C-alpha positions in Angstrom: 68.4 -146.9 -234.4 69.1 -144.7 -237.4 66.0 -145.9 -239.2 63.8 -144.8 -236.1 65.6 -141.4 -236.0 64.9 -140.8 -239.8 61.3 -141.9 -239.4 60.8 -139.3 -236.6 62.4 -136.6 -238.6 60.2 -137.5 -241.6 57.1 -137.3 -239.4 58.2 -133.9 -238.0 58.6 -132.7 -241.6 55.1 -133.8 -242.6 53.6 -132.1 -239.5 55.6 -128.9 -240.3 54.3 -128.9 -243.9 50.6 -129.6 -242.8 50.4 -126.9 -240.0 50.3 -123.9 -242.5 47.7 -125.6 -244.6 45.4 -126.3 -241.7 45.8 -122.8 -240.2 45.5 -121.1 -243.5 42.3 -122.9 -244.2 41.0 -122.1 -240.8 41.7 -118.4 -241.3 40.1 -118.6 -244.8 36.9 -120.0 -243.3 37.0 -117.5 -240.5 37.2 -114.6 -243.1 34.5 -116.1 -245.3 32.0 -117.4 -242.8 33.0 -115.6 -239.6 33.4 -119.0 -237.7 36.0 -119.4 -234.9 39.4 -120.5 -236.0 39.3 -123.6 -233.9 36.1 -124.7 -235.6 37.9 -124.1 -239.0 40.7 -126.3 -237.8 38.2 -129.1 -237.0 36.3 -128.7 -240.3 39.7 -128.8 -242.1 40.6 -132.1 -240.3 37.1 -133.6 -241.0 37.4 -132.7 -244.8 40.7 -134.4 -244.9 39.3 -137.5 -243.4 36.4 -137.4 -245.8 38.7 -137.2 -248.8 40.8 -140.0 -247.5 37.6 -142.1 -247.1 36.6 -141.4 -250.7 39.8 -143.0 -251.9 38.3 -146.4 -251.4 36.0 -145.6 -254.3 38.9 -145.1 -256.6 41.4 -142.5 -257.5 39.4 -141.3 -260.6 36.3 -140.5 -258.6 38.5 -138.6 -256.0 40.2 -136.7 -258.8 36.8 -135.9 -260.3 35.5 -134.5 -257.1 38.6 -132.3 -256.7 38.2 -131.1 -260.3 34.6 -130.2 -259.6 35.6 -128.2 -256.5 38.2 -126.3 -258.5 35.8 -125.4 -261.2 33.2 -124.3 -258.6 35.9 -122.0 -257.0 36.9 -120.6 -260.5 33.2 -120.0 -261.4 32.6 -118.2 -258.1 35.7 -116.2 -258.6 34.8 -115.0 -262.1 31.2 -114.4 -261.2 32.4 -112.2 -258.2 34.8 -110.4 -260.6 32.0 -109.7 -263.0 29.8 -108.3 -260.2 32.5 -106.0 -258.7 34.0 -104.8 -262.0 37.3 -103.7 -260.5 39.4 -101.2 -262.6 41.8 -103.0 -264.9 44.6 -100.7 -264.0 44.2 -101.5 -260.3 44.1 -105.2 -261.0 47.3 -105.1 -263.1 49.1 -102.8 -260.6 48.1 -105.2 -257.7 49.6 -108.2 -259.6 53.0 -106.5 -259.6 53.0 -104.2 -256.5 51.1 -106.0 -253.6 49.9 -103.8 -250.8 48.1 -104.5 -247.5 45.4 -102.0 -246.7 42.5 -102.0 -244.3 41.5 -103.8 -241.1 42.1 -107.5 -241.1 44.7 -107.3 -243.9 47.2 -109.3 -242.0 44.8 -112.3 -241.4 43.9 -112.1 -245.1 47.7 -112.4 -246.0 48.1 -115.3 -243.5 45.1 -117.1 -245.1 46.5 -116.5 -248.6 49.9 -117.9 -247.6 48.2 -121.0 -246.2 46.3 -121.4 -249.4 49.5 -121.1 -251.5 51.3 -123.6 -249.3 48.5 -126.0 -249.7 48.5 -125.4 -253.5 52.3 -126.1 -253.7 52.0 -129.2 -251.6 
C-alpha cells in the first residue's frame, strides 16, 4: 500500500518537473518560428521520443548529438551577437538589472523560465 502511494507521488513529481520544460519549449518555438503552442508541445514530445530512441545506439552517440546541438546553439548565439553588436554597457547592465520591455515580453520570460528549468533538470 505505501509502496503504491510513494510510486504515485513520484510520478506526480516527474510530471510536475516536465510540464514547465514542455511549455517553455513550446513558447520558445512559438517565439522563434511563430507556430502554435500546441504544435510546439507535440514537437517537443516527438523530439523527446526521438532522443529516447537514439539511446539504443549507445549513450556516447547520444551525448555526441547533444554536444553538437549545444555547439550549434552557441555558434548561432555568437553570430547573432556579432551581427547585432549591442552596446557593452547595456549588456552588462542587463546581466545585473533585468527588465521586461516591449510587447510579448511576458511570453519571452516564460520561455526563458522553461529553458532554465530544462537546463537545471
